[in-house]
C-alpha positions in Angstrom: -23.3 -66.7 -25.3 -23.3 -67.8 -21.7 -26.6 -66.0 -20.6 -28.5 -67.6 -23.5 -27.1 -71.1 -22.7 -27.9 -70.5 -19.1 -31.5 -69.9 -20.3 -31.4 -73.0 -22.4 -30.2 -75.2 -19.3 -33.1 -73.6 -17.2 -35.6 -74.5 -19.5 -34.6 -78.1 -19.7 -34.0 -78.8 -15.8 -37.4 -77.3 -14.9 -39.0 -79.5 -17.6 -37.3 -82.8 -16.5 -39.7 -82.8 -13.4 -43.1 -84.3 -13.6 -45.1 -81.5 -11.4 -48.4 -83.8 -11.7 -46.4 -86.5 -10.0 -44.5 -85.2 -7.1 -41.9 -83.9 -9.1 -40.6 -87.1 -10.1 -37.3 -86.7 -12.3 -37.3 -87.7 -16.0 -33.4 -89.1 -15.5 -33.4 -92.0 -18.0 -34.0 -92.1 -21.7 -34.4 -95.4 -23.6 -33.2 -94.8 -27.2 -33.0 -98.5 -27.7 -36.9 -98.7 -27.8 -39.3 -98.2 -30.7 -40.6 -95.4 -30.1 -37.9 -94.1 -27.5 -39.4 -93.3 -24.2 -38.5 -91.3 -21.1 -38.4 -93.0 -17.8 -39.2 -91.3 -14.5 -36.4 -91.6 -11.6 -37.6 -92.3 -8.3 -37.3 -89.0 -6.5 -34.0 -89.3 -4.4 -33.0 -86.0 -3.2 -29.3 -86.6 -4.7 -30.3 -86.0 -8.2 -33.1 -83.7 -7.6 -30.8 -81.5 -5.3 -28.5 -80.9 -8.2 -31.6 -79.0 -10.1 -32.3 -77.1 -6.9 -28.7 -76.0 -6.8 -28.4 -74.9 -10.5 -31.6 -73.1 -10.4 -31.0 -70.0 -8.6 -27.4 -69.8 -10.3 -29.1 -70.2 -13.9 -31.6 -67.4 -12.9 -28.9 -65.1 -11.8 -27.0 -65.7 -15.0 -29.8 -65.3 -17.4 -32.4 -63.3 -15.7 -35.1 -65.6 -16.7 -38.3 -66.3 -14.8 -39.3 -69.1 -17.1 -41.0 -72.0 -15.1 -40.3 -70.0 -11.8 -43.2 -72.0 -10.3 -41.3 -75.2 -10.6 -38.7 -74.1 -8.5 -41.1 -73.2 -5.6 -43.0 -76.4 -5.9 -40.2 -78.8 -6.1 -38.5 -77.4 -3.0 -42.0 -77.3 -1.0 -42.4 -80.8 -2.4 -39.0 -81.9 -0.4 -39.8 -79.9 2.5 -43.0 -81.6 2.8 -41.0 -84.9 3.1 -38.5 -83.4 5.7 -38.5 -84.8 9.2 -37.7 -83.3 12.5 -33.9 -84.0 12.0 -33.9 -81.9 8.6 -33.5 -84.9 6.4 -35.6 -85.5 3.3 -37.4 -89.0 3.3 -38.7 -90.3 0.2 -41.7 -92.1 0.5 -42.0 -95.6 -0.9 -44.5 -94.7 -3.4 -41.9 -92.9 -5.4 -40.1 -96.3 -5.9 -42.6 -97.7 -7.8 -40.7 -98.3 -11.1 -40.0 -101.8 -12.3 -36.9 -100.3 -14.1 -35.0 -100.5 -10.9 -36.2 -103.6 -9.5 -37.0 -104.8 -5.8 -35.5 -102.5 -3.3 -35.1 -103.5 0.4 -36.8 -100.5 2.1 -39.9 -101.0 4.1 -40.5 -97.4 5.1 -39.3 -93.8 3.8 -35.7 -93.3 3.8 -33.1 -90.8 3.2 -29.4 -91.0 2.0 -25.8 -89.5 2.7 -25.3 -88.3 -0.9 -28.7 -86.9 -1.3 -28.6 -85.1 2.1 -25.2 -83.6 1.1 -26.3 -82.5 -2.3 -29.4 -80.8 -0.4 -27.1 -79.1 1.8 -25.2 -77.7 -1.2 -28.4 -76.5 -2.8 -29.7 -74.7 0.4 -26.4 -73.0 0.4 -27.3 -71.2 -2.8 -30.7 -70.6 -1.8 -29.5 -68.9 1.2 -27.1 -66.7 -0.6 -30.0 -65.6 -2.7 -32.7 -64.8 -0.2 -31.2 -65.1 3.2 -34.2 -67.0 4.7 -33.4 -68.4 8.1 -35.1 -71.6 7.2 -32.0 -72.9 5.1 -29.4 -72.5 7.9 -31.9 -74.1 10.4 -32.3 -77.1 8.3 -28.9 -77.3 7.3 -27.6 -77.4 10.8 -29.8 -80.1 11.5 -28.8 -82.3 8.7 -25.2 -81.8 9.9 -26.2 -83.0 13.3 -27.9 -86.0 11.9 -25.2 -86.8 9.5 -22.7 -86.7 12.5 -24.5 -89.2 14.6 -25.0 -91.6 11.9 -21.3 -91.9 11.1 -19.0 -94.3 12.4 -16.2 -93.1 14.3 -12.7 -94.2 14.2 -9.6 -92.2 15.7 -9.6 -89.0 13.9 -11.8 -89.9 11.0 -15.4 -91.0 10.1 -17.1 -93.1 7.5 -20.6 -94.2 6.2 -20.9 -98.1 5.9 -22.7 -99.3 2.8 -26.1 -101.1 3.0 -27.4 -104.1 0.9 -28.6 -102.1 -1.8 -26.8 -101.4 -5.0 -28.5 -98.2 -6.0 -28.4 -96.5 -2.4 -25.6 -97.8 -0.5 -25.7 -95.2 2.4 -29.4 -94.9 3.0 -31.0 -94.6 6.3 -34.5 -94.3 7.7 -36.1 -92.1 10.6 -35.7 -94.8 13.2 -32.0 -95.4 13.1 -30.5 -93.3 15.9 -27.0 -94.2 16.0 -24.2 -94.7 13.6 -25.1 -96.8 10.5 -24.7 -100.8 10.8 -21.2 -101.8 10.2 -20.2 -103.1 6.7 -21.4 -106.4 5.4 -18.9 -108.4 3.6 -19.4 -109.4 0.0 -22.0 -106.9 -1.0 -21.6 -104.3 -4.1 -23.2 -101.2 -3.3 -23.6 -99.6 -6.6 -24.3 -101.1 -10.1 -21.3 -99.5 -11.9 -18.6 -99.5 -9.3 -17.2 -101.2 -6.3 -18.3 -100.2 -3.0 -15.2 -98.8 -1.7 -14.9 -96.6 -4.6 -18.4 -95.3 -4.6 -18.3 -94.8 -0.9 -15.5 -92.4 -1.8 -17.4 -90.0 -4.0 -20.7 -90.1 -1.8 -18.5 -89.3 1.1 -16.7 -86.5 -0.6 -20.1 -85.1 -1.9 -21.1 -84.4 1.8 -17.7 -82.9 2.5 -17.6 -80.4 0.1 -21.3 -79.3 1.2 -19.9 -79.0 4.6 -17.1 -76.7 3.4 -19.4 -74.5 1.6 -21.7 -73.9 4.7 -18.8 -73.3 6.8 -17.5 -70.8 4.4 -20.7 -69.0 4.5 -21.5 -69.0 8.1 -18.4 -70.1 10.2 -20.4 -73.1 11.6 -17.5 -75.2 13.3 -19.5 -78.7 13.3 -19.7 -78.4 9.6 -15.9 -78.1 9.2 -15.2 -80.5 11.8 -17.3 -83.1 9.9 -15.8 -82.3 6.7 -12.1 -82.9 7.9 -13.3 -86.1 9.4 -14.8 -87.5 6.1 -12.0 -86.4 4.1 -9.5 -88.3 6.3 -11.8 -91.2 6.5 -12.3 -91.3 2.9 -8.6 -91.3 2.0 -7.8 -93.8 4.7 -10.3 -96.3 4.0 -11.4 -96.0 0.4 -9.0 -94.1 -1.6 -10.2 -93.2 -5.1 -7.1 -92.6 -6.9 -4.3 -95.0 -7.5 -0.6 -94.0 -6.9 0.0 -93.1 -10.4 -2.9 -90.7 -10.4 -5.4 -93.0 -12.1 -9.1 -92.2 -11.1 -10.7 -95.6 -9.8 -14.1 -94.1 -9.9 -16.3 -94.7 -12.9 -18.3 -91.4 -12.9 -16.5 -88.5 -13.8 -18.5 -85.8 -11.7 -17.9 -88.2 -8.8 -14.2 -88.0 -9.4 -14.2 -84.2 -10.0 -16.5 -83.6 -6.8 -13.8 -85.6 -4.8 -11.2 -83.2 -6.0 -13.1 -80.3 -5.6 -14.0 -81.2 -1.7 -10.4 -81.9 -0.9 -9.4 -78.7 -2.5 -12.1 -76.9 -0.4 -11.2 -78.3 2.8 -7.4 -77.7 2.1 -8.1 -73.9 1.3 -9.9 -73.7 4.3 
């Protein structure tokens, strides 16, 4: 029963957040330990925004109010970290986890994938409550992401940084396009930098398409088109015979969805 399954999913994702610790996400389970343990992942919006996107959809399916305070609390936590540019900047205290090793950030940071996912989540919340806050923040994010992109002919791209977990992160102080790519750097622990950039860029593009469908905001569609063209020209994620070059299934699927969304529009 779909409604029953939605209720189970809602129960799970609302209980995967540590409400006593700034809504850190229990995103890793170590079953090779005795006893097994859950590990809190740093609260980068990219993963947490998947929960924020799903919460209103699941509640519509099953009608449940279970742990409804978690939805509000988690969104308020991220809004409290939002800068004047609409982007969510993760504090360094959220990174205090030896599981992830040393990270290069010296100040609060945001990342391209996380902002793309947050736009998608806010699109869902806006459809539910029509709160003018969501379009206001989304359009600020789009303006910021446009300014951070490197422009080339009719496309844009986001160069990687020197960190394998967050290859497209940025700080409040970065005003223009992100720094050019550095040679010899692997931007993700599982996949080569170009392929991973493909997935990150397309997650942002799909969000832009969704917002354009809802509001007709032209800058969103313009940026989506530039991201799609840039990703296909610079970092194709599929071989000529159709094989996927991206390790994560959901990254590959998100890429195809973004291309389809843009093509339909």
